[in-house]
C-alpha positions in Angstrom: -32.6 -38.9 40.9 -32.9 -35.9 43.2 -30.0 -33.5 42.6 -28.8 -31.8 45.8 -26.4 -28.9 46.3 -25.1 -28.2 49.9 -23.9 -24.8 51.1 -22.5 -24.3 54.6 -21.6 -21.5 57.1 -18.0 -22.9 56.8 -17.8 -23.9 60.4 -15.9 -27.1 61.1 -19.0 -29.1 62.1 -21.0 -27.9 59.0 -18.1 -28.7 56.6 -17.7 -32.2 58.1 -21.5 -32.8 57.7 -21.4 -31.6 54.1 -18.6 -34.0 53.4 -20.6 -36.9 54.8 -23.6 -35.9 52.7 -21.5 -35.7 49.6 -20.3 -39.3 50.2 -23.9 -40.5 50.6 -25.8 -38.5 48.0 -23.3 -37.4 45.4 -23.9 -33.6 45.6 -23.9 -31.3 42.6 -23.3 -27.6 41.9 -25.9 -24.9 42.6 -26.6 -24.5 38.9 -27.3 -28.2 38.5 -29.3 -28.7 41.7 -33.1 -29.4 42.1 -32.8 -28.5 45.8 -30.4 -26.5 47.9 -29.5 -27.6 51.4 -28.1 -25.0 53.7 -26.1 -26.1 56.8 -25.8 -23.2 59.2 -28.0 -20.7 60.9 -30.6 -18.1 59.9 -27.9 -15.8 58.5 -26.7 -18.4 56.1 -30.3 -19.1 55.1 -30.8 -15.4 54.2 -27.6 -15.4 52.2 -28.6 -18.5 50.3 -32.1 -17.3 49.6 -30.6 -14.2 48.0 -28.3 -16.3 45.9 -31.2 -18.5 44.5 -33.8 -15.8 44.1 -33.4 -15.5 40.4 -33.1 -19.3 39.9 -36.2 -20.1 42.0 -34.5 -23.2 43.6 -36.2 -24.3 46.9 -34.0 -24.2 50.0 -34.0 -26.6 52.9 -32.0 -25.6 55.9 -30.5 -27.7 58.6 -29.4 -26.0 61.8 -25.7 -25.6 62.5 -26.1 -22.1 64.0 -27.6 -20.7 67.2 -31.3 -19.8 66.8 -32.2 -21.6 63.6 -35.7 -20.3 63.3 -35.7 -20.9 59.5 -33.9 -24.2 59.8 -34.8 -27.9 60.2 -33.2 -30.4 62.6 -30.1 -31.9 61.1 -30.1 -35.6 60.0 -28.0 -37.4 57.4 -30.7 -40.1 56.8 -33.3 -40.2 54.0 -32.4 -36.7 52.9 -33.9 -37.0 49.4 -37.1 -38.4 50.8 -37.3 -35.5 53.3 -36.8 -33.0 50.6 -39.6 -34.4 48.5 -42.0 -34.6 51.5 -41.3 -31.1 52.8 -43.8 -28.4 53.1 -43.2 -25.3 50.9 -43.5 -21.7 51.9 -43.3 -19.0 49.3 -42.2 -15.5 50.4 -41.6 -12.3 48.6 -38.9 -9.6 49.3 -39.1 -5.9 49.8 -37.5 -3.7 47.2 -35.6 -0.8 48.6 -34.6 2.3 46.6 -32.4 4.9 48.2 -31.3 8.4 47.2 -28.0 9.2 48.9 -26.3 12.5 49.7 -24.2 12.3 46.5 -27.4 12.2 44.4 -27.0 8.5 43.5 -30.0 6.1 43.5 -29.3 2.5 44.5 -31.5 -0.5 45.0 -31.5 -3.8 47.0 -33.9 -6.5 48.0 -34.7 -7.6 51.6 -36.3 -10.9 52.6 -36.6 -9.9 56.3 -36.7 -6.2 56.6 -35.5 -2.8 55.5 -34.0 -0.8 58.4 -32.9 2.8 58.8 -30.4 3.6 61.5 -28.8 6.8 62.9 -25.1 6.8 62.0 -23.7 9.0 64.8 -24.6 10.0 68.4 -27.3 12.3 67.0 -30.8 10.8 66.9 -32.3 10.4 63.4 -35.3 12.6 62.4 -37.5 10.7 59.9 -40.5 11.7 58.0 -42.7 8.7 57.0 -45.2 8.7 54.1 -47.5 5.9 53.0 -48.8 5.8 49.5 -47.7 9.5 49.0 -49.4 10.8 52.1 -47.3 12.0 55.0 -48.4 10.0 58.1 -45.7 11.0 60.5 -44.0 14.3 59.9 -41.1 13.7 62.3 -40.1 10.6 64.2 -37.1 11.2 66.4 -35.5 7.9 67.0 -32.6 5.5 66.6 -34.2 4.3 63.4 -37.2 2.5 61.9 -37.9 -0.7 60.0 -40.4 -2.2 57.6 -40.7 -5.9 57.9 -42.2 -8.7 55.8 -44.2 -11.4 57.6 -41.2 -13.8 57.3 -39.0 -11.2 59.0 -41.5 -10.1 61.7 -40.1 -12.6 64.2 -36.6 -11.4 63.7 -35.3 -7.8 64.3 -38.9 -6.5 64.1 -39.8 -8.6 67.2 -36.7 -7.5 69.1 -37.8 -3.9 68.4 -41.3 -4.7 69.9 -43.0 -4.9 66.5 -46.0 -7.2 65.8 -45.6 -10.8 64.7 -47.4 -11.2 61.3 -49.0 -14.5 60.1 -46.7 -15.7 57.3 -49.4 -15.6 54.6 -50.9 -12.3 55.7 -50.9 -9.6 53.0 -49.3 -7.2 55.5 -46.1 -5.4 56.4 -45.0 -4.2 59.9 -43.7 -0.6 60.3 -41.8 -0.4 63.6 -39.8 2.4 65.2 -36.4 1.6 66.8 -36.0 3.3 70.2 -38.5 6.2 69.5 -38.0 9.4 71.5 -40.8 11.5 70.0 -43.6 10.8 69.6 -43.1 8.6 72.6 -46.3 6.7 72.4 -46.1 5.8 68.7 -45.4 2.0 68.5 -45.7 1.6 64.7 -48.3 0.5 62.2 -49.5 -2.6 60.3 -49.8 -1.8 56.6 -51.1 -3.5 53.5 -48.4 -5.3 51.5 -49.4 -3.1 48.6 -48.3 0.0 50.5 -45.4 2.1 49.3 -43.5 3.5 52.3 -41.2 6.5 51.9 -38.7 7.6 54.6 -37.1 11.1 54.4 -34.2 12.0 56.6 -34.5 15.4 58.1 -31.3 17.4 58.8 -29.4 14.6 57.1 -26.0 16.3 57.1 -26.1 16.9 60.8 -27.9 13.6 61.5 -26.7 11.0 59.0 -28.7 7.9 58.4 -27.9 4.6 56.9 -30.3 2.2 55.2 -30.0 -1.6 55.3 -31.8 -4.3 53.3 -31.0 -7.5 55.1 -27.2 -7.4 54.8 -26.8 -4.7 52.2 -26.1 -1.2 53.7 -26.1 2.2 52.1 -24.8 5.2 54.1 -25.8 8.9 54.1 -29.2 8.4 52.7 -31.7 11.2 52.1 -34.7 9.2 51.0 -35.7 5.5 51.1 -38.7 4.1 49.3 -39.8 0.5 50.1 -42.5 -1.7 48.5 -43.1 -5.4 48.2 -41.6 -6.9 45.0 -43.8 -9.8 43.6 -41.5 -10.1 40.6 -39.1 -12.0 42.8 -39.7 -14.8 45.3 -38.0 -17.6 47.2 -39.3 -21.0 48.4 -38.4 -22.4 51.9 -38.8 -26.1 52.7 -39.8 -27.4 56.2 -40.4 -30.9 57.6 -44.1 -31.8 57.9 -45.6 -30.3 61.1 -42.8 -27.7 61.4 -43.8 -25.2 58.7 -42.9 -21.6 58.8 -46.6 -20.8 59.3 -46.6 -23.0 62.4 -43.4 -21.5 63.8 -44.7 -18.0 63.4 -48.0 -18.9 65.1 -46.2 -20.7 68.0 -43.9 -17.7 68.5 -46.9 -15.6 69.5 -47.6 -17.9 72.5 -44.0 -17.9 73.9 -43.4 -16.2 77.2 
């Protein structure tokens, strides 16, 4: 028997659907489950993936949100069969380590991207190093981000960064509203790269760092690398895999 746990974005529609699924399939707790079904949007999917990261339970999303790029179409029928027949995509997060103005070091994981943002009206000034070598001494900008392939169609795309094939061993480094150098549009890096951001004039130009939905303020340095010791598995209906969705996104107008 397939054991299923359902989580929702707590909207009225999603909660009602979860109740109907509970009646039909006899749902279990997250700890007992073989599969996790997320009823919501991409935000809920990211939250759920973070929750299951250490348990390695596969997550199948059904869309009750707006965009639903990471979600499948909702249906109450043959749910167990759909889960067993689904295509699996394994993705790995970025590990972010920050040094803040108080001297504390903090860490967080990001499935989509790590972003740095200016915290006041003053533009940020960021130095960017790759594998210990300074590649850009000063980027004057609203911020910058480092994205995984899975996150390359999210905020990275909105910031005019490149879409990366889901299985490509690459990361996208993308500026956010760059002022100088004006013509720098970012870089595509190996997933083995270690990227370090240093905030210049940090007291005058405070910067925050965000890993998905975890934010640290007043950061001085941010180091980011892919973390293969963690991973999550997403499930998609046949013919609608994440690989196919990312490829199709490159041909949208």
